[in-house]
N, C-alpha and C positions, 0 to 999 in steps of 0.2 A: 419618638421612637428612634433608637440608635440604628443606623442602617449598617448591615453586615459589611465587614472589611473583605475586599477580594483583591487577590493578586493575580494578574495576567502575566504568564511567564514569557511570552513572545508578543510581538506586535501583531495585531489583528486588524481586518478592515475597518477603516474609519468609521462607518456607520454603525458597526457593531461596538466598537469601543465607546462611541458617544452614547448609544442606548444603554450600555452597562453603567456609565457615569450618571446617568439619570435616576438609577435605583439604588446603586451601591457606592460605598467608599471605595474607589478602585485606585489601585497603583499599577502603573504599566511598567514593564521592563523596557525602557526606552533604548537601552544598549542593543536590545534585540539578539542577545547572545545566550546560549544555553547556560542555565543556572548549575552550579556545583552542587554535589550532595550537601555540603555544609550549608550552602544558601538555601537548599530546599528544607534542610532541617530547621533553620531559623524561620522560615516562612510558614511552616506547618505549626510553629509555636506562636505565631504572630497574627495571622489572617483566619477569618471564619471560613473562607473558601480559597482554593488554589485552583487555577484554571490552566493546566499543563496541555502540552501538545504531544504527538506520538514520538517526537524525537527527544523529549525530556526523559531522563533516567530517575525514577523514583523507586530506587530499591532499598534494601535493608539499612544501608548507611543514612539515606535520606529520612527514613521513618524511625530512626533510632531515637525517639523522644519519650519522655516520661508523661507529660501532660499537653498533648497537642490542642491547639486552638481550632485547628482546621476541622470542620464537620463534614466537608464534601470536596472531592477531587472531581470537578466537572471537565472531562477531558474534551479537547478539541480535535476530534478524529474518531474513527471507528475502532481501531485496534488499541488495546490497553495492556499489552504484554510488557510494556516499558513500566508498568506499576507493579510493585509487589503487593498484590491483591490480598493475600492472607494476612500479611503485617499490617496493612491498612485496616482490615476487618478487625483485628485485635484491638485497635484504637477507636473502633466504632466509626470510622470514616467511610461515608458513601462514596461510590464511584458511578459515574455516568459517562456516556459516550455519545456519538452523533451518527447514527446509522442512516441509511436512505438517501440523505441529501447529496452524497458525493458519488453514488453508484453509477450513474450515467456518464458523469465526465470522466471517472476513472476507467470505465469500459471504453470510452472514446479514445482515450490515451493508449490503452492496451491495443486497440485496432491500429492506432497511429504507428505504434512501435512495430507491429506485425507487418504491416505494409512497408515500413521504412527498411526493415532488415531483408524482407523478401525481395524487394526491388532495388536494394542496394542504394538507397537514397543517401545515406551517409557518405558512402564512397563517392558518389556523384558531386555532393556538395563540397567535400574536401578537395576534390579535383578542381572543381570550378573556382573555388576561392584561392587555390594555389596558382591559378593561371596555367594548369596543365592540360586543358581540354584542347584537343586537336581536331574535334569535329565528329560528326556522325559517322559510325561505321557498324556493320552488322554484328561484329563480335563485341562491341564495347559494353561493358558493365551489364552483362546478361544476367538477370536475375531469375526468380521463381514466381510461377502464376500462383495467386492466392484463390481465385474464384473456383469453386468446385472441389477444393481439397478438404481434408479432414482435419478437423480441430479438436484436440483433446483439452478439456477444461478441467483443472483440479481445484475442487472448492466450488460447489454450486449454489452459493448463496445469492444475495441481491446483485453484487458485481458480476459474478459468474453468469448468471442468467442474462444480464444486460449484454455481455459479451457474447453470449449465444445468439441473442437476438440480432445484433448486428452482423455476426459472421453468417448465420443461417439465411436471414432474409435479405440482407444486403449482398452477400457473396456467394449464396448457394452452397455454403460449406456443410459437410456432414459433421454432426456434433457428437462427440463421445465424452462422457462425464465419469469423473471419479469423486466421490463425496464421502465424508466419514459416516453419513447417515443415509437411509434410502431416501430418494428424492420421489415425491408423489407422482404417480403416473400422469396425472393431468398437467404437471408442469413439464415433465419431459416431452409430452405430446405436442406442447406449444412449439417446440423447436425440432420436432421429428429426432430427438436426442436418445441415445442409449447410454445407460449407466452401466459400467463395468465395476467389477468387485475391488480392484486394487490398482495402485499406481503402476506396478510391474506389468499388469495386463494392458493397461491404456498405452504406455509409452511406445511400444513396437508398432502400434497401428496408426499412428498420427504423423501428419506432415508438419503440423504446428502444435505446440503445447503451451497453454497459457495457464499461468499460476494465479489463483484467487483464493488461496486458502489462509487460515489464520497463521500468525507467526508463533513465536514462544518455544519453549523447549519441546513440546510435543512434535513440532514440525521442523525442528532445527536440522539443517543439511538434509532434508528430505530428498532433495534432487543432489545425489552424490555421484561419485565416479562409476559405480556399478549401475546405477539407473540411467546416466548419461549414455553408457554403452548399450543400453536397450534401445535407444532412440534410433530411428532410421538415419543413415549417413547424411541425408540431405534434408533432414528436419530441423526445425528452428524452436528455440525456446524462448518464452516471453514471460518476464516476471514484473508484475506490478503489485504484488502482494507485500511480502516483507523480505528484506535482504537475508535473513538468516535462514530462509527456506532452501537457499541454494548454497552449495559448497563451492565457493568462488575458485579456490585453487584447482578443484576438479574440473569446474567449467573452463577455467583458462587453458588447461591441458587439452581438454577436447576440442576447443576452438584452434588452438595452435597447430594441433595435429589433424585438424579438419575431420574428426569422427563424427561431428554433426555439421549441419549446413551453416549454422549461425545462431546468435542470441540477441535479444534485446532487453535491457534492464532499465527500470525507473527507480529501483531500490537496491540497497547495498548492505553488506554485513556490518560494516563499520563506518557508517555515514557520519560526517561527509567525506571521510577518506575512501579512496578508490584503490582497490588492488592494483598495483602497478603493472603486473603481468596482463591482467584483463585489459588494461588502458591501451596495451599495445596491439590488441587483436583487431584487425581490420573488419573480420566478419562479425563484429559486435557493434550495436547501436546502444549508446548510453545517454539517459537524460537525468537531470538532477532532482528526482522525486516530485515530479509535476502531476501525478495522478489526479489530485483534486484542484489543480491551480487554474481554476476559472474564477472569474469575478462572482458569478452566480453561486458556485459551489462553496467558495470560502466564506461568502456572506452568509449563506444559508447554515454553514456549520457553525458559525458564530452565534446566530439567532437560535439554533437548536440548543447550544450550550446555555444560552440565556433563559430559554424555556425551562430546561432542567433546573437551573439555579432558581428561578421564580417559584417553581413548584416546590422545591425543597425547603425554601425559607418561608413558604406559606404553609408549611405542614402537609403539603400533598405528596403523593408518592411520584417521583419523576418518571415519566414514561420510558426514559432510556437508562434506568438504573441497572448496572450490571453486577454490583456487589454492595 
């Protein structure tokens, strides 16, 4: 029996690549650079399966093929707004993702960002590395207490709930939730959380706001200038969701004029490019999309892709099929 051909679009953990190679005819993108739409178009006509990541752009141009060979796009990551789902469906191409396995690590990083920006950890490290620290003094790099404050969580899926668990049980924070659908009462009760009806209702009540909602057109620039103006002047915005959810130009203005306390971002509108105005803001913490960047999570994501791939080619329904 001929083994299905598979293209892995970026380098994955070695253990996952090795296991893929045992079951499939695998080609690795050894240059580990993003593929162009033309390269994706060629791949979709050549391989039985393409395994993209959340930073690969598989839009109309990449899917402009008449006779695709690809039967499944087994995505390495939870979000799949980078894939033109409707165009893929017209070709009969299945799409899967990797939920569950990165929720804890992404929530850990969101907490890291929240603590860093509140306690001015980025300022402190820059000062030390520059050799500018003159010693302890009562007014030096005074930050904001996190414990006992109010955290607003926008998007209360798996990652949002993991964030609530850490914030509520670890730091005694009051949890407010905004979600596109009603959250079951028993889930809210776990964290003594209260669901509010809108983003506009949530923002003025919070000391910290953490984004865990989907990306895509429906939430593009959801946090815009008008909504940043609704935040408390000493509140902080945390984004580990998708870069397009935040209007970066508006955020830069809010940070520069200090109409909010600060922000911490792990994701950006035009990754890997960073808005140069944002980069000049000292009341901003930035990390290079590290939400799932632990050995455990990245391996689990890869093995979850492999599970979906195996199910598909064995004629079973992949558990993580989204289209």
